[in-house]
N, C-alpha and C positions, 0 to 999 in steps of 0.2 A: 403679409402673408408667411407662414410657414411650412417651409421649402420641403416635398416630399420624403428629401433626404433626410431631414433634419425631424422629422418627427418619427422618421422608422429611426433613429437612433435613439430618439425619446423613448420610445415602447420597449425594445430592445436591452434601454437602460432599467427603466422600472422592472419587466420579467428577469432583470440580474440578482437585482435588489430581493422582490420574494422570494426568490430562489433560494437566495441566501438567508434571509428568514428563515424559510422553512429549513431550510438546513439547521441553525441554530436553533432551533425548538427540537429538531430530533434529536437528537446530539444530546441536548440537554434533559432531553425525554427519558434517552437510552442510559445515560449516564444516572439520574435518579432512580431510573430500575435497575441497573447496573449495583446502585450502593446499595440495595437493600442486601444485593447475598453476600451471607460473610464466608472466606474461605478457609481454609482450616491446617495450617501451615505442618510440613511435617519436623518432628521436633527431636531431636537427636541428643541427650544427654549426654553431660560431656564430661569423657572417663574419666573413672579415676583415678587419684594419686598414687603414687608410690609411698611407699612408710619413708623419709627421710632420717638418714641415722642420725642420730645425734653425736655433733661433730665438736660439741662443746669444751672445753678447759675444765673439769673439777676442778672446784674449790679447796685448798690445801685443809689437811687436818693436822698433821704434823704441827710442834710448836717451831715458832721460827728462829734458824738461827741469829748468830748477834747480827751477822751482816744485814740480813733481812728485819731484824729488827730496827738497825738503823734504818734499812733504805725505806721502812715504814714512815720513822719520824721527820724521814724527808718530804714524806709525801705531803705530812699536815697540812703544811700553809700554801700547796698548788690546789687543796679542795677551792679555793676561791682563787679563780681565773680562765686564761684561756684552756689549759689543762684540765682544769676540774672534773670534767668530765671520764678524762683516761684518770685520772688521781683514783678518784673514785673504782674505777672497775678494777686497779690494780691491788686496793683496800676489799674487796670483794674476792678478789684471787686467790689475796692471803688467807681469806676466810678467817672463822671466828677467831685463831691462836693472834690474831692482829686488834683484838677488840681494846688490851689493855692501853694500848698507843693509838684507836681510833679516836676512843672514850676522852680520851685529852682535847681535841677539837671542840670538845661541847664546852670549856670554857676557856678558849680561844677570845683574843677579839676579831671584830668581824663577823655579821649575823651571818653573811651567808657563807662562813666557813662551816658555825655551828648547825647554821641549817641542812649542808647536806653532807656532814656528818650523822648528821638523823637517818636522810635519806638511805645513805651506806651501809646504816646498822640494819635497815629495812629490808635493804636487800643482801646483807646475809645472814638473817632469819634465825640469827641467836636469842634465844630468852635467858644469858647470862646479860646481857645487855640494857635488860631490862630496869633493873637497881637504875643505875645513871642514868636511862633516859628518863625515869620518872625524880627524881631527882633534877632533874633541870624543869622540866612541869612544875612543879613544886616551886621553882624559883620568883619570889616577889620582882626581882630587877631586871628577869631576862625578857624581850619582848615577847606580845601575845602573840604572834607566827610560829614562834618557834617554842613557846609553850603549848599550844594546840599540838602539832607535828610532835610532840616529844611523847606528850599522850596518846595520842593517836596508834603511834607506832608501839609506845610499848605493849598498850591494851592487844594489838594483833600478835605480840610473840610472845607475852605472858601476863594476861588478864587478873589472874591471882593473885599477883605482885600489886595491882594496883589503888586496892580501897582509901589506902593511907594518902595516897597522892590523891583519888576525888574527895574525899575529904574535905582533903585540906584550898581546893583548890574550888569546890562548893563556897566555900567563905571568904573569894578573892574578892576585893573591891571593884574588879574591872568586871565587869558582865558579861565580855566573851568570853571571858577565863573562865566564869561560871557556865556558861552553856556548852562549851566546851566540858565541863563533867558531866555537867545531869548528859549533854547527848552519849559521851562513849559510856558511860555506866548503865547504860542497857546491853554492853557487849562482855559486862564482868557478872559474872555467877554466882554474887558474894552475897549474902545478908548485911555485911557491912556498908552496900551502898543503900541502901533503900530509907535509912533516917536521912543520911543528907541529902537524897531526890525529893521527901518528904518536906524539909528544910526550902527545900527551891520551891514550891509549890506555890507559895507567898510571895514570890520576888515582885521586884519593881518592875522589870522588864519584861516585858511579853513570852517573849523568845523565852527568855530562861524558863520560866513556869510552865509552857509546851512543852518544851524538850523533856523537861522532868517527869511529869506526867506519861506523854509519849515512852517514856523510858520506862515507869511504873508500871505501867499497861503489861507491859514488852515484858518483863522480870516478873509479877507476881499474878497476874493476868486476876488480879481482884476488879469488879466490878461496879463505881459507885453509881448514885443518881447521876442525870445524864446534864452535862453542863455545857453551856455554849463558850469556851474555851478563847476562841476565835472571838468574840466579841466581847473580854469579860476586862473589866479593871483591877485596879491592886486588890480594892475593898472583897470583889467577887472570888477573887484568888486565897486569899488568905482564907477566908468565911469555906471554901470548900474543901481547903486543907485543910481541915477540921477532921471532916471524916476521915480522911487518908492517918491521922492521927490517930483519932477513935482503934480502927480498923488494928494500925501496929500496937498501940499497945497490951489489945486483948491477942494478938495474934505471931507476937514476935517470938515469943518463945517454942512453937511449933511449927511455928513456918518453916515449910522448905524452899527452894526457889523451882518448881516444878518444871521438868525439862521443855527442850523447845518445841515448838511447833514443826512436827513434817518430822521428828527423830522416831523409828521406831521402836518400842520396847523393849528391853532383852527378855527370851523368852515368850 
C-alpha cells in the first residue's frame, strides 16, 4: 500500500510536470506568433566623408642631374630583392626623365628585374617607353610571362605603336604568345591588326582562335554566320576563317575601324 504522503507527493509531481509542459507549449506558441512580425529598425546613413587633400609627391618632370642619373643607375640592381618595391617607388618619383635608365633593366639578367621594370614603367605611364616594351615583347628568347606583360603595358601606354609587334607575335611558335597578341589586338584600333587576327582564326589551339575572333568582333563589328567556336576543332576554324578572308579582301580598301560602343558621336 502506498501511503497518503507518498500519493500526495506523486500527485504534486504530476501536476508540476503538466504545468511545465503547458508553459512550454504556451511559450512556443507565443514565440511562433511573435516571429511572424517583422520590425523595421531605424536606419541612419553613414556620415559623408570630407574630401581628403592630395598629399602625394608629384613625379619629377625636370631633366635628371648627374647625381640623379647616378642614383637611378644604382637603383637598377635593387629592382630584385628585399628593396624592390622601394626601388620601384624611387623610379616612379624620378618620373619620365628616368626612363632611359629604367629601360636598361629590360635586358638585364634576372627575370624578376625585367618584370619589375615593366611594372614600374606602367606606373610612370609615359608613352615614350612603348618602343622599348614592344621590342621586349617581340624578343623570342624572352620568357612568355615577360613578353605578355611587356605587350600589355605597351598597348595601354600607346596602342598606335603596337601593330608591328602584334604581327610578329601572332606568328610565334608559342601558343601563349599568339594568344596574347590575339587578345591585346582588340585594344589597338588600327587596320594593320585585322589581317594577323584573321590568320589566327584557324590556329590549332582553340583558345588562340577564340581570342582572335572575339577581337575581330570587337574591332570590326562584322557579323558572320553563327558558329559554335566553343565546340570547334581545327578543321572547323579553318573553314570558318574563309568567311573573314573573303570579307576582308572585299572591304579592306574602304574599311574604317568603327567608334567604340558607348562613345558619343561628336556634334
